[in-house]
N, C-alpha and C positions, 0 to 999 in steps of 0.2 A: 603270224598265224595265231597260235594259242600261247598265251604267256603263263597261264596257271591252270592246271588240270586238277580235277577232284575225282578220285575213284572210290567207289563204295566197295568195301571188302569184308566179307563175312566167312570166308573159308570155303564157300560152296564152289562147285565146278564152274558155274557161271561167273562168279566173282573172281576166280583165278584167271579165267580167260580175259576178263575186263582188266585185271591188274597187268597182265602181260601186254595187252593192247595199249594201256596207258603208259607203261614203261617204255615201250617202243616209240610211241608218239612223243613222249617227253624227251627222249634221247634225240630223236630226229629233229624236233622243233626247238630244242634247248629250253624247254618249259620247266617251270616249277611244278612239282607233283605233290599233292597231298592225298594220302590214303586215309579213309575214315571207316572205322568200325563203330556201329551203333548197337549198344546193348540195351535190351529191354529193361524197364524199371524193375527194381526188386519189389516183391509183394509188400503191400502196406501192412498187412496183418499176418503174422506167422503164429503157428501153434506154440512155438517155443523160440526164445531169443536165439538159441544156437542155430536155428534154421536160417535166420537172416545172415548170420556170420558165415555159415556154410555156403550160402548162395553168393555172397560177396567173394569168398575165396575161389569158388568155381568160376565166377565171372572174371576175376583177375587172372587166373590161370589160362582161361581161354583167350583173353586179350594178349597175354604174353606169347602164347602159341601163334596167334595171328600176326603179332608184331614180328616174330621171328621169320614167318613166311614172307612178309612184306620186305623185311631186311634182306633176306636171301635173294629175292627178285631184284631188289635195288642193286645189290652187289653184282649179280649176274649181268645186268644191263648197264652197270656203271652210271646210275642215276641217283641223285639225292632225293630221298622221299621223307616228307614230314608225316609221321604216322600219328593219328589222333584216335582216341576212344571217347565216345559220348554216350550218355544214357538217354533213352527216349524212344520215340517212334521213328523207325528208320527213314521213311520218306520225308517226314517233317525235318529231322535233323540233317539229312543230306541237303535239302533245299536251303535250310538256314545256314549251314556251313558254306555252301557255295556262295551265298550272298556275302557272308562275313569275310571270306578270303578273296573275293572278287574272281571266282573261277570263270574262265571262258568256256569250259567244257566239262560236263559231268560224264564220266565213263562208268557204266553199270553193266552187269551181266543180264542175260535174258531171264534167268530165274535163280532163286536162292533157296532158302530153307522154307519158304511159305508153302503150306499144304495146298492152298488154292492159288492158281495162277492162270492168267489169260492164255489164249492159244498162242500168242507170239511173245508176250512180255510177262514177266513176273509182276505180282501185285505192287511191290515197292517200286520197281522200274517204271511201271505204268503211272503210278502216282507222282513220282519225281518228274517224269517227262511232262505230265499235265501241269504241274505247279511251278516248275523251274522257269 
């Protein structure tokens, strides 16, 4: 069926549902599972050097928190998960990662943290489905 699944995970309610679905499917199908968090690029110009360092520290702390959540789900479902963090535009990086790892299926929630989202799909989900 599916040999390698990719799930986008940003800690939102929709991505938590997607993670649980991907974990269940990976366990059922005996598939590899990669969870991907995409962080936005840091600002190019900051008022002070310390602001860039502070943003990096916050991003690293958030990535650790999300990694812990993915790990807890993996333990609960007894599925090995390769967790990755990338910087960039979420839709672009999810599609690129899916190609890189040879994912058979991309599992995403219906909405995440985007302020604007379609009636049925979040903006990132809609873009990934269009370009994948």
